[in-house]
KOLLO-556806 format. One line per 5 residues: for each residue x, y, z of N, C-alpha, C. Coordinates in nm, 2 decimals. Example, Ala and Ser with C-alpha at 12.3 -4.5 7.8 and 13.67 -1.06 7.14 Angstrom:
# KOLLO-556806
1.32/-0.57/0.78/1.23/-0.45/0.78/1.32/-0.33/0.78  1.28/-0.22/0.71/1.37/-0.11/0.71/1.29/0.00/0.79
//
This chain:
# KOLLO-556806
14.07/7.14/8.87/14.08/7.09/9.00/13.97/7.15/9.09  13.90/7.06/9.16/13.79/7.11/9.25/13.84/7.13/9.39  13.75/7.19/9.48/13.79/7.21/9.62/13.81/7.07/9.68  13.75/6.96/9.64/13.76/6.84/9.70/13.90/6.77/9.67  13.96/6.82/9.56/14.09/6.77/9.53/14.20/6.83/9.60
14.17/6.94/9.68/14.27/7.02/9.74/14.29/6.97/9.89  14.42/6.95/9.93/14.44/6.91/10.07/14.40/7.02/10.16  14.31/6.99/10.26/14.27/7.09/10.35/14.39/7.16/10.42  14.38/7.29/10.43/14.49/7.36/10.51/14.44/7.38/10.65  14.51/7.32/10.75/14.48/7.33/10.89/14.54/7.46/10.94
14.48/7.51/11.05/14.54/7.62/11.12/14.68/7.58/11.17  14.77/7.69/11.18/14.90/7.66/11.22/14.92/7.65/11.37  14.82/7.71/11.44/14.83/7.71/11.59/14.71/7.65/11.65  14.73/7.59/11.77/14.62/7.55/11.85/14.58/7.67/11.92  14.44/7.69/11.94/14.39/7.82/11.99/14.27/7.79/12.07
14.26/7.85/12.19/14.14/7.83/12.27/14.02/7.88/12.20  13.92/7.80/12.19/13.79/7.84/12.12/13.80/7.82/11.97  13.91/7.75/11.92/13.92/7.73/11.77/13.80/7.66/11.72  13.76/7.69/11.59/13.63/7.65/11.54/13.63/7.53/11.44  13.74/7.45/11.45/13.74/7.33/11.36/13.63/7.24/11.38
13.59/7.22/11.51/13.48/7.13/11.55/13.35/7.18/11.50  13.33/7.31/11.48/13.20/7.37/11.44/13.19/7.39/11.30  13.29/7.36/11.22/13.29/7.39/11.07/13.17/7.33/11.00  13.13/7.20/11.03/13.02/7.14/10.96/12.89/7.23/10.97  12.87/7.29/11.09/12.75/7.38/11.11/12.78/7.52/11.05
12.90/7.57/11.06/12.93/7.70/11.01/12.92/7.71/10.86  12.96/7.60/10.80/12.95/7.60/10.65/12.82/7.62/10.59  12.71/7.59/10.67/12.58/7.61/10.63/12.54/7.75/10.63  12.62/7.83/10.69/12.59/7.98/10.71/12.68/8.06/10.62  12.77/8.00/10.55/12.85/8.09/10.45/12.75/8.14/10.34
12.75/8.27/10.32/12.66/8.32/10.22/12.70/8.27/10.08  12.60/8.26/9.99/12.62/8.21/9.86/12.71/8.30/9.78  12.70/8.43/9.80/12.78/8.52/9.72/12.83/8.63/9.82  12.96/8.67/9.80/13.01/8.78/9.88/13.13/8.83/9.80  13.16/8.96/9.83/13.28/9.02/9.76/13.41/9.02/9.84
13.39/9.02/9.97/13.51/9.03/10.06/13.48/8.96/10.19  13.59/8.89/10.24/13.58/8.82/10.37/13.65/8.90/10.47  13.58/8.92/10.58/13.64/9.00/10.70/13.63/8.92/10.82  13.75/8.91/10.89/13.75/8.83/11.02/13.81/8.92/11.13  13.74/8.98/11.22/13.79/9.07/11.32/13.87/9.00/11.43
13.85/8.88/11.46/13.91/8.80/11.57/13.97/8.68/11.50  14.08/8.69/11.44/14.14/8.59/11.35/14.17/8.46/11.43  14.24/8.47/11.54/14.28/8.35/11.62/14.35/8.25/11.53  14.30/8.12/11.54/14.37/8.02/11.46/14.32/8.02/11.31  14.21/8.10/11.28/14.17/8.11/11.15/14.10/7.99/11.08
14.03/7.91/11.16/13.98/7.78/11.10/13.88/7.81/10.99  13.80/7.92/11.00/13.70/7.95/10.90/13.77/8.00/10.77  13.87/8.09/10.79/13.94/8.14/10.67/14.00/8.03/10.60  14.07/7.93/10.67/14.14/7.82/10.60/14.03/7.72/10.53  13.91/7.71/10.59/13.81/7.63/10.54/13.76/7.70/10.40
13.73/7.83/10.41/13.69/7.90/10.29/13.81/7.89/10.18  13.93/7.91/10.22/14.04/7.90/10.13/14.05/7.76/10.06  14.04/7.66/10.14/14.04/7.52/10.09/13.93/7.50/9.99  13.82/7.55/10.02/13.70/7.53/9.93/13.70/7.61/9.80  13.80/7.70/9.79/13.81/7.79/9.68/13.71/7.91/9.68
13.65/7.93/9.80/13.55/8.04/9.81/13.62/8.17/9.82  13.75/8.18/9.83/13.81/8.31/9.84/13.89/8.34/9.71  13.88/8.26/9.61/13.94/8.29/9.49/13.88/8.42/9.42  13.97/8.51/9.39/13.93/8.64/9.33/13.86/8.73/9.43  13.86/8.70/9.56/13.80/8.79/9.66/13.91/8.84/9.76
13.89/8.95/9.81/13.98/9.00/9.92/13.94/8.93/10.05  14.04/8.91/10.13/14.02/8.86/10.27/14.11/8.95/10.37  14.03/9.01/10.46/14.10/9.10/10.55/14.09/9.04/10.69  14.21/9.00/10.74/14.22/8.92/10.86/14.28/9.01/10.97  14.20/9.03/11.08/14.24/9.11/11.19/14.25/9.04/11.32
14.35/9.08/11.41/14.35/9.04/11.55/14.42/9.15/11.62  14.38/9.17/11.74/14.45/9.26/11.83/14.58/9.21/11.90  14.60/9.08/11.88/14.72/9.02/11.94/14.84/9.03/11.84  14.94/9.11/11.88/15.05/9.14/11.79/15.14/9.02/11.77  15.14/8.93/11.87/15.22/8.81/11.86/15.16/8.72/11.74
15.03/8.70/11.75/14.96/8.62/11.65/14.99/8.68/11.51  14.96/8.81/11.49/14.97/8.87/11.36/15.12/8.87/11.31  15.21/8.90/11.40/15.35/8.90/11.37/15.40/8.77/11.33  15.35/8.66/11.40/15.39/8.53/11.36/15.34/8.49/11.23  15.21/8.52/11.20/15.15/8.49/11.07/15.22/8.56/10.95
15.26/8.68/10.98/15.33/8.76/10.87/15.47/8.70/10.84  15.54/8.65/10.95/15.67/8.59/10.93/15.65/8.46/10.85  15.54/8.38/10.89/15.52/8.26/10.81/15.49/8.29/10.66  15.42/8.40/10.64/15.39/8.44/10.50/15.52/8.48/10.43  15.60/8.56/10.49/15.71/8.63/10.43/15.85/8.56/10.44
15.86/8.48/10.54/15.99/8.42/10.57/15.97/8.27/10.62  15.89/8.20/10.55/15.86/8.06/10.59/15.98/7.97/10.60  16.08/7.98/10.51/16.20/7.90/10.52/16.28/7.92/10.65  16.29/8.05/10.68/16.36/8.09/10.81/16.29/8.03/10.93  16.15/8.05/10.93/16.07/8.01/11.05/16.09/7.86/11.06
16.08/7.78/10.95/16.08/7.64/10.96/16.22/7.59/11.00  16.32/7.65/10.96/16.46/7.62/11.00/16.48/7.64/11.15  16.43/7.76/11.20/16.44/7.78/11.34/16.36/7.69/11.43  16.24/7.66/11.38/16.15/7.57/11.45/16.21/7.43/11.45  16.27/7.38/11.35/16.34/7.25/11.34/16.44/7.24/11.45
16.52/7.35/11.47/16.62/7.35/11.57/16.56/7.34/11.71  16.45/7.41/11.73/16.38/7.40/11.86/16.33/7.26/11.89  16.27/7.20/11.78/16.22/7.07/11.80/16.33/6.97/11.84  16.44/6.99/11.77/16.56/6.90/11.80/16.61/6.91/11.95  16.62/7.03/11.99/16.67/7.06/12.13/16.56/7.01/12.23
16.43/7.02/12.20/16.32/6.98/12.29/16.33/6.83/12.31  16.36/6.75/12.21/16.37/6.61/12.21/16.48/6.57/12.31  16.59/6.64/12.33/16.69/6.60/12.41/16.68/6.66/12.55  16.62/6.78/12.57/16.61/6.85/12.69/16.47/6.85/12.75  16.37/6.83/12.69/16.24/6.82/12.74/16.18/6.95/12.81
16.12/6.93/12.92/16.05/7.04/12.99/16.14/7.16/13.03  16.26/7.12/13.06/16.35/7.23/13.10/16.38/7.33/12.98  16.38/7.27/12.86/16.41/7.35/12.75/16.29/7.44/12.72  16.17/7.39/12.74/16.05/7.47/12.73/16.06/7.60/12.81  16.09/7.59/12.93/16.10/7.71/13.02/16.22/7.80/12.98
16.32/7.74/12.93/16.44/7.83/12.88/16.39/7.91/12.76  16.32/7.85/12.67/16.27/7.93/12.56/16.17/8.03/12.60  16.07/7.99/12.69/15.97/8.09/12.73/16.03/8.21/12.81  16.11/8.18/12.91/16.15/8.29/13.00/16.28/8.36/12.96  16.36/8.29/12.89/16.50/8.35/12.86/16.52/8.39/12.72
16.43/8.35/12.63/16.44/8.38/12.49/16.32/8.46/12.45  16.20/8.39/12.45/16.08/8.45/12.39/16.04/8.58/12.46  16.02/8.58/12.59/15.97/8.70/12.66/16.08/8.81/12.66  16.21/8.77/12.67/16.31/8.86/12.66/16.32/8.93/12.53  16.31/8.86/12.42/16.32/8.92/12.29/16.20/9.00/12.26
16.08/8.96/12.30/15.96/9.04/12.28/15.97/9.18/12.35  16.04/9.19/12.46/16.05/9.31/12.53/16.18/9.39/12.51  16.26/9.34/12.41/16.39/9.41/12.39/16.37/9.54/12.32  16.47/9.63/12.33/16.47/9.76/12.27/16.36/9.85/12.33  16.31/9.82/12.44/16.21/9.91/12.50/16.07/9.89/12.45
16.05/9.79/12.36/15.92/9.77/12.30/15.81/9.73/12.40  15.69/9.76/12.38/15.58/9.71/12.46/15.52/9.59/12.39  15.54/9.47/12.44/15.50/9.35/12.37/15.35/9.34/12.33  15.26/9.40/12.41/15.12/9.39/12.38/15.07/9.50/12.28  15.16/9.60/12.23/15.11/9.70/12.16/15.10/9.66/12.01
15.01/9.71/11.93/15.00/9.67/11.79/15.12/9.69/11.71  15.21/9.79/11.75/15.33/9.81/11.68/15.43/9.69/11.69  15.41/9.61/11.79/15.50/9.50/11.81/15.49/9.40/11.70  15.37/9.39/11.64/15.36/9.30/11.52/15.45/9.33/11.40  15.48/9.46/11.39/15.57/9.51/11.28/15.72/9.48/11.32
15.75/9.45/11.44/15.88/9.42/11.48/15.91/9.28/11.50  15.81/9.19/11.46/15.83/9.05/11.48/15.94/9.00/11.39  16.01/8.89/11.43/16.11/8.83/11.36/16.08/8.68/11.33  16.14/8.62/11.23/16.12/8.47/11.21/16.16/8.39/11.33  16.26/8.43/11.41/16.29/8.35/11.53/16.18/8.36/11.64
16.12/8.48/11.65/16.01/8.49/11.74/15.90/8.41/11.70  15.87/8.41/11.57/15.76/8.33/11.52/15.78/8.18/11.54  15.90/8.13/11.52/15.93/7.99/11.55/15.91/7.96/11.70  15.96/8.05/11.79/15.94/8.02/11.93/15.79/8.02/11.97  15.71/8.11/11.91/15.57/8.11/11.94/15.50/7.98/11.90
15.54/7.93/11.78/15.48/7.80/11.74/15.53/7.69/11.83  15.66/7.69/11.87/15.71/7.59/11.96/15.64/7.59/12.09  15.62/7.71/12.15/15.55/7.71/12.28/15.40/7.67/12.27  15.34/7.71/12.15/15.20/7.67/12.13/15.19/7.52/12.12  15.29/7.45/12.06/15.28/7.31/12.04/15.33/7.23/12.16
15.39/7.29/12.25/15.45/7.22/12.37/15.39/7.27/12.50  15.32/7.39/12.50/15.26/7.44/12.62/15.13/7.38/12.66  15.08/7.41/12.78/14.96/7.35/12.83/14.84/7.38/12.74  14.79/7.28/12.68/14.66/7.29/12.60/14.67/7.39/12.48  14.79/7.43/12.45/14.80/7.52/12.34/14.75/7.66/12.37
14.75/7.70/12.50/14.70/7.83/12.53/14.80/7.94/12.50  14.74/8.05/12.48/14.81/8.18/12.47/14.76/8.27/12.58  14.84/8.29/12.68/14.80/8.37/12.80/14.92/8.46/12.84  14.88/8.59/12.87/14.97/8.69/12.92/14.94/8.73/13.06  15.05/8.75/13.14/15.03/8.81/13.27/15.01/8.96/13.27
14.99/9.02/13.38/14.96/9.17/13.38/15.08/9.25/13.32  15.20/9.20/13.32/15.31/9.27/13.26/15.32/9.24/13.11  15.23/9.16/13.05/15.24/9.13/12.92/15.33/9.02/12.88  15.37/8.94/12.98/15.47/8.83/12.95/15.39/8.70/12.93  15.43/8.62/12.84/15.37/8.49/12.82/15.40/8.40/12.93
15.30/8.33/12.99/15.32/8.26/13.12/15.26/8.13/13.12  15.23/8.07/13.00/15.16/7.93/13.00/15.26/7.83/13.04  15.23/7.74/13.13/15.32/7.63/13.18/15.34/7.52/13.07  15.43/7.44/13.08/15.46/7.33/12.99/15.34/7.23/12.99  15.32/7.17/12.87/15.21/7.08/12.86/15.25/6.94/12.89
15.15/6.85/12.89/15.18/6.70/12.91/15.18/6.63/12.78  15.28/6.63/12.71/15.29/6.56/12.58/15.40/6.46/12.58  15.38/6.35/12.51/15.48/6.25/12.51/15.58/6.28/12.39  15.51/6.30/12.27/15.59/6.32/12.15/15.52/6.42/12.06  15.51/6.54/12.10/15.43/6.65/12.02/15.49/6.67/11.88
15.41/6.69/11.78/15.45/6.74/11.65/15.48/6.89/11.65  15.61/6.92/11.65/15.65/7.06/11.66/15.66/7.13/11.53  15.73/7.07/11.44/15.76/7.12/11.31/15.71/7.03/11.19  15.60/7.07/11.13/15.55/7.00/11.01/15.57/7.10/10.90  15.68/7.08/10.84/15.73/7.18/10.73/15.63/7.19/10.62
15.58/7.08/10.57/15.49/7.09/10.46/15.36/7.17/10.49  15.31/7.14/10.61/15.19/7.21/10.66/15.22/7.36/10.67  15.33/7.40/10.72/15.37/7.54/10.74/15.38/7.61/10.60  15.43/7.54/10.50/15.44/7.59/10.37/15.30/7.61/10.31  15.21/7.52/10.34/15.07/7.54/10.29/15.01/7.67/10.36
15.04/7.69/10.48/14.99/7.81/10.55/15.05/7.93/10.49  15.18/7.93/10.47/15.25/8.04/10.41/15.18/8.08/10.27  15.15/7.97/10.19/15.09/8.00/10.06/14.95/8.06/10.07  14.87/8.02/10.17/14.74/8.07/10.19/14.75/8.22/10.23  14.84/8.25/10.33/14.85/8.39/10.37/14.91/8.48/10.26
14.99/8.42/10.17/15.05/8.49/10.06/14.96/8.51/9.94  14.84/8.46/9.95/14.75/8.47/9.83/14.72/8.61/9.80  14.69/8.64/9.68/14.66/8.78/9.64/14.53/8.83/9.72  14.54/8.96/9.76/14.43/9.02/9.83/14.41/8.98/9.97  14.50/8.90/10.03/14.49/8.86/10.17/14.58/8.95/10.26
14.52/9.02/10.36/14.59/9.10/10.44/14.58/9.06/10.59  14.69/9.08/10.67/14.70/9.05/10.81/14.72/9.18/10.88  14.62/9.22/10.96/14.63/9.35/11.03/14.62/9.34/11.18  14.70/9.40/11.25/14.69/9.41/11.40/14.61/9.53/11.44  14.48/9.51/11.44/14.38/9.63/11.48/14.27/9.57/11.56
14.20/9.66/11.62/14.09/9.63/11.71/13.97/9.58/11.63  13.88/9.51/11.69/13.77/9.46/11.62/13.67/9.56/11.58  13.66/9.67/11.66/13.57/9.78/11.62/13.62/9.85/11.49  13.75/9.86/11.48/13.80/9.92/11.35/13.77/9.84/11.23  13.78/9.71/11.25/13.75/9.61/11.14/13.61/9.62/11.10
13.52/9.61/11.20/13.37/9.62/11.18/13.32/9.75/11.12  13.39/9.86/11.16/13.34/9.99/11.11/13.35/10.00/10.96  13.44/9.93/10.90/13.45/9.93/10.76/13.37/9.82/10.68  13.30/9.74/10.76/13.22/9.63/10.69/13.08/9.69/10.65  13.04/9.64/10.53/12.92/9.68/10.47/12.87/9.59/10.36
12.79/9.64/10.27/12.73/9.56/10.16/12.84/9.48/10.09  12.81/9.35/10.06/12.91/9.27/9.99/13.01/9.20/10.07  13.01/9.23/10.21/13.11/9.17/10.30/13.05/9.05/10.37  13.13/8.95/10.38/13.10/8.83/10.47/13.19/8.85/10.59  13.13/8.86/10.71/13.20/8.89/10.83/13.18/8.77/10.93
13.29/8.71/10.98/13.28/8.61/11.08/13.35/8.66/11.21  13.27/8.66/11.32/13.33/8.71/11.44/13.33/8.60/11.54  13.45/8.57/11.59/13.47/8.46/11.69/13.55/8.53/11.81  13.48/8.61/11.89/13.55/8.68/12.00/13.59/8.58/12.11  13.68/8.63/12.20/13.69/8.55/12.32/13.56/8.53/12.39
13.53/8.41/12.43/13.40/8.38/12.47/13.37/8.45/12.61  13.24/8.49/12.63/13.20/8.54/12.76/13.20/8.42/12.85  13.26/8.43/12.98/13.27/8.32/13.07/13.13/8.28/13.12  13.11/8.14/13.13/12.99/8.09/13.19/13.00/8.09/13.34  13.12/8.11/13.40/13.14/8.12/13.54/13.27/8.21/13.56
13.29/8.25/13.69/13.40/8.33/13.72/13.54/8.27/13.69  13.54/8.14/13.69/13.67/8.07/13.67/13.68/8.01/13.53  13.59/8.04/13.44/13.59/7.98/13.31/13.64/8.07/13.20  13.70/8.18/13.23/13.73/8.27/13.12/13.87/8.25/13.06  13.88/8.25/12.93/14.01/8.24/12.86/14.02/8.36/12.77
14.00/8.48/12.83/14.00/8.60/12.74/14.13/8.68/12.75  14.23/8.63/12.81/14.35/8.70/12.82/14.45/8.67/12.71  14.41/8.69/12.59/14.49/8.67/12.47/14.58/8.80/12.45  14.54/8.90/12.50/14.61/9.03/12.50/14.62/9.08/12.65  14.70/9.17/12.67/14.73/9.22/12.81/14.60/9.27/12.87
14.51/9.33/12.79/14.40/9.39/12.85/14.28/9.30/12.87  14.28/9.18/12.81/14.17/9.09/12.81/14.05/9.14/12.73  13.94/9.07/12.75/13.82/9.10/12.67/13.70/9.10/12.77  13.65/9.22/12.80/13.55/9.24/12.91/13.41/9.23/12.87  13.32/9.24/12.96/13.18/9.24/12.94/13.14/9.37/12.86
13.22/9.48/12.89/13.20/9.60/12.80/13.24/9.58/12.66  13.35/9.51/12.64/13.39/9.48/12.50/13.28/9.39/12.43  13.22/9.30/12.51/13.12/9.21/12.44/13.00/9.31/12.40  12.96/9.40/12.48/12.85/9.49/12.44/12.89/9.58/12.32  13.01/9.63/12.32/13.06/9.71/12.21/13.06/9.62/12.08
13.09/9.49/12.09/13.09/9.41/11.97/12.95/9.39/11.93  12.85/9.37/12.02/12.71/9.35/11.98/12.66/9.48/11.90  12.69/9.60/11.95/12.65/9.72/11.88/12.72/9.73/11.74  12.85/9.69/11.73/12.92/9.70/11.61/12.87/9.60/11.50  12.83/9.48/11.55/12.77/9.38/11.46/12.64/9.43/11.41
12.55/9.49/11.49/12.42/9.53/11.45/12.44/9.64/11.34  12.54/9.73/11.37/12.56/9.84/11.27/12.61/9.78/11.14  12.70/9.68/11.14/12.75/9.62/11.02/12.63/9.56/10.94  12.54/9.49/11.01/12.42/9.43/10.94/12.34/9.54/10.88  12.32/9.65/10.95/12.24/9.76/10.89/12.30/9.81/10.76
12.43/9.81/10.76/12.50/9.86/10.63/12.50/9.75/10.52  12.44/9.64/10.55/12.43/9.54/10.45/12.53/9.42/10.45  12.61/9.41/10.55/12.71/9.30/10.56/12.64/9.17/10.60  12.69/9.06/10.55/12.64/8.93/10.60/12.73/8.89/10.72  12.67/8.86/10.84/12.75/8.85/10.96/12.71/8.71/11.02
12.81/8.64/11.07/12.80/8.53/11.16/12.88/8.55/11.28  12.82/8.53/11.40/12.89/8.55/11.53/12.88/8.42/11.61  12.99/8.37/11.67/12.98/8.26/11.76/13.02/8.31/11.90  12.97/8.26/12.00/13.00/8.30/12.14/12.95/8.19/12.24  12.97/8.21/12.36/12.92/8.12/12.46/12.77/8.15/12.49
12.71/8.07/12.56/12.57/8.09/12.59/12.54/8.16/12.72  12.64/8.24/12.76/12.62/8.33/12.88/12.50/8.42/12.87  12.43/8.43/12.98/12.30/8.51/12.97/12.31/8.64/12.91  12.42/8.71/12.94/12.43/8.85/12.88/12.45/8.85/12.73  12.52/8.74/12.68/12.54/8.73/12.53/12.40/8.70/12.47
12.33/8.60/12.53/12.20/8.57/12.47/12.11/8.69/12.47  12.10/8.76/12.58/12.01/8.87/12.59/12.06/8.99/12.49  12.19/9.00/12.48/12.24/9.11/12.39/12.21/9.09/12.24  12.19/8.97/12.20/12.16/8.94/12.06/12.01/8.91/12.03  11.93/8.93/12.14/11.78/8.92/12.13/11.71/9.05/12.15
11.78/9.16/12.15/11.72/9.29/12.16/11.64/9.33/12.04  11.56/9.42/12.05/11.48/9.47/11.94/11.57/9.52/11.82  11.68/9.59/11.86/11.77/9.64/11.76/11.84/9.52/11.68  11.87/9.42/11.76/11.93/9.30/11.69/11.84/9.23/11.59  11.71/9.22/11.64/11.61/9.16/11.55/11.58/9.24/11.43
11.57/9.37/11.46/11.55/9.46/11.34/11.66/9.46/11.23  11.78/9.43/11.28/11.89/9.42/11.19/11.90/9.28/11.12  11.80/9.19/11.15/11.80/9.06/11.08/11.87/8.95/11.15  11.92/8.98/11.28/12.00/8.88/11.35/11.91/8.78/11.42  11.94/8.65/11.41/11.87/8.55/11.48/11.97/8.46/11.55
11.93/8.40/11.66/12.02/8.33/11.75/11.97/8.19/11.77  12.07/8.09/11.77/12.03/7.95/11.80/12.15/7.89/11.88  12.11/7.79/11.96/12.21/7.72/12.04/12.26/7.60/11.97  12.38/7.57/11.99/12.44/7.44/11.94/12.52/7.38/12.05  12.54/7.25/12.04/12.62/7.18/12.14/12.76/7.16/12.09
12.86/7.19/12.17/13.00/7.17/12.13/13.07/7.11/12.25  13.19/7.07/12.22/13.27/7.00/12.33/13.38/7.09/12.38  13.39/7.12/12.50/13.49/7.21/12.55/13.62/7.12/12.57  13.72/7.16/12.50/13.85/7.09/12.49/13.95/7.14/12.59  13.93/7.26/12.64/14.04/7.32/12.73/13.99/7.35/12.86
14.04/7.28/12.96/14.02/7.31/13.10/14.13/7.25/13.18  14.16/7.31/13.29/14.27/7.26/13.37/14.24/7.13/13.44  14.11/7.10/13.45/14.06/6.98/13.51/13.99/6.90/13.39  14.04/6.78/13.37/13.99/6.69/13.26/13.85/6.66/13.28  13.80/6.65/13.41/13.66/6.62/13.44/13.56/6.73/13.40
13.61/6.85/13.37/13.53/6.96/13.34/13.53/6.98/13.18  13.60/6.90/13.11/13.60/6.91/12.96/13.48/6.83/12.92  13.38/6.89/12.85/13.27/6.81/12.80/13.17/6.91/12.73  13.05/6.86/12.72/12.95/6.93/12.64/12.91/7.06/12.70  12.90/7.17/12.61/12.86/7.30/12.66/12.77/7.35/12.55
12.68/7.44/12.58/12.60/7.51/12.49/12.67/7.64/12.43  12.67/7.65/12.31/12.73/7.78/12.25/12.61/7.84/12.16  12.64/7.96/12.12/12.54/8.03/12.04/12.60/8.07/11.91  12.51/8.06/11.80/12.55/8.12/11.67/12.45/8.22/11.64  12.50/8.34/11.60/12.41/8.45/11.57/12.44/8.49/11.42
12.34/8.51/11.34/12.36/8.55/11.20/12.24/8.62/11.14  12.27/8.70/11.04/12.16/8.75/10.95/12.16/8.68/10.81  12.25/8.58/10.80/12.25/8.51/10.67/12.13/8.43/10.64  12.09/8.35/10.74/11.97/8.27/10.73/11.92/8.24/10.86  11.80/8.20/10.88/11.74/8.16/11.00/11.81/8.03/11.05
11.85/8.03/11.18/11.91/7.92/11.23/11.82/7.81/11.28  11.68/7.84/11.26/11.59/7.73/11.30/11.61/7.60/11.23  11.66/7.61/11.10/11.67/7.49/11.02/11.80/7.41/11.07  11.88/7.47/11.15/12.00/7.39/11.19/11.97/7.31/11.32  11.97/7.18/11.31/11.95/7.10/11.43/12.07/7.09/11.51
12.06/7.13/11.64/12.18/7.13/11.73/12.22/6.98/11.74  12.35/6.97/11.74/12.40/6.83/11.76/12.54/6.84/11.83  12.58/6.73/11.88/12.71/6.73/11.96/12.82/6.73/11.85  12.91/6.82/11.87/13.03/6.83/11.78/13.15/6.80/11.86  13.22/6.70/11.83/13.34/6.66/11.91/13.47/6.70/11.84
13.55/6.77/11.92/13.68/6.82/11.86/13.77/6.70/11.85  13.77/6.61/11.95/13.86/6.49/11.94/13.79/6.38/12.00  13.84/6.26/11.98/13.78/6.14/12.04/13.86/6.12/12.17  13.80/6.16/12.28/13.86/6.14/12.41/13.82/6.01/12.48  13.87/6.00/12.60/13.84/5.87/12.68/13.69/5.87/12.70
13.62/5.98/12.73/13.48/5.98/12.76/13.40/5.94/12.64  13.44/5.97/12.52/13.37/5.93/12.40/13.38/5.78/12.38  13.50/5.72/12.41/13.51/5.58/12.39/13.43/5.51/12.49  13.42/5.56/12.62/13.33/5.50/12.71/13.19/5.50/12.67  13.14/5.61/12.61/13.00/5.62/12.57/12.98/5.52/12.45
13.07/5.50/12.37/13.06/5.41/12.26/13.05/5.26/12.30  13.10/5.23/12.41/13.10/5.10/12.46/12.98/5.06/12.54  12.90/5.17/12.57/12.77/5.14/12.66/12.66/5.08/12.57
//
C-alpha cells in the first residue's frame, strides 16, 4: 500500500495559524532523508499528519512539543483513551443540539475552566498536561468545534475565554477521524511533550528535520493571536527562537520556519549569522482565515525560512484555506 492509498489524517483541532493551506509549498521543503522529526510548536500538527499520511515517519522517531498543557493533555487522552473521549464528546454534541449557545457557556465556565483549576492546579503549568482527563479532552474538542473561529485563548488568570461561534450545524464528534488521530499519536516512537520550544531545539542536531510554526509576530498592534498560553509569545521570544534555530542549523539539523512578514521577523532571519547557518527567506501569499471582522480576512504575506534548499525556486502563489464568498466573487468576474 502506498501513501496515496491511505486516507489523509486531518488535524483534530482547528488552530489559529494552522498550516493545511501551506502544505503544497511546505512539502517541497521536506528533506529527502532524515532520522527524526521534531516539532517545537505542535499546535494542530498539520505537517506531522501530512508526513504521517505520506509514510515519511515510518521507522523514524517523531518528538512533538508544545508549551500549551491543554493541547498536549488533550492529545495524550486521544492517544490513550480515545473510546472514553469519543463517548464524552458524543454526549456533549447531543446536548449542544438541544440547548445551543447556552450549553456552550455552561461547558466553558462551569465545567471546563472549573475542572482545569480544581485541586489547586495551575492550568497553564506544564504539569497540568499530566493531570488531563478524557472528559477534559472531550470538552476542549467541543469548545474548539463550537467556539469563535476555533480559537484557543486564555485570559490573564489562565481561564479559557473564547466566545461562542456562529455555526448552524457544526461537526463536533467525528468518531472515525478521532480514531485515526489516536492511531497516529500511538505510533511507535511518537512522543507528546509539554515543554518550551528552546528545550526542544536545544536537542536538535544532525539527522533531525525540525519544523517551527510559532505564534506569528503581529503585523499590527491588534493582529496578535499569541495568547495560546497564559504568558503569550513576545518579541523577545521571537528573537530567542531565531537564535535557537540558527544554533540548530549549525549543529546540522534541517530546519523550516514559518512566520508572519513582520519587519522584525524578516530582519532577524537575514542577519549574517542566519545566512552563515545556511538559512534563506522567501515570501509566500496566504489567506488569513481568522479575524473578528470578515472584511479583514484576506491575502497576507508570510515568510518561510529554511536551510533545506533555496526558496528562490518556490514561486509565491495564493493559497486559499477555504472557498469563501470573496473567492466566489472573484471567480465570477
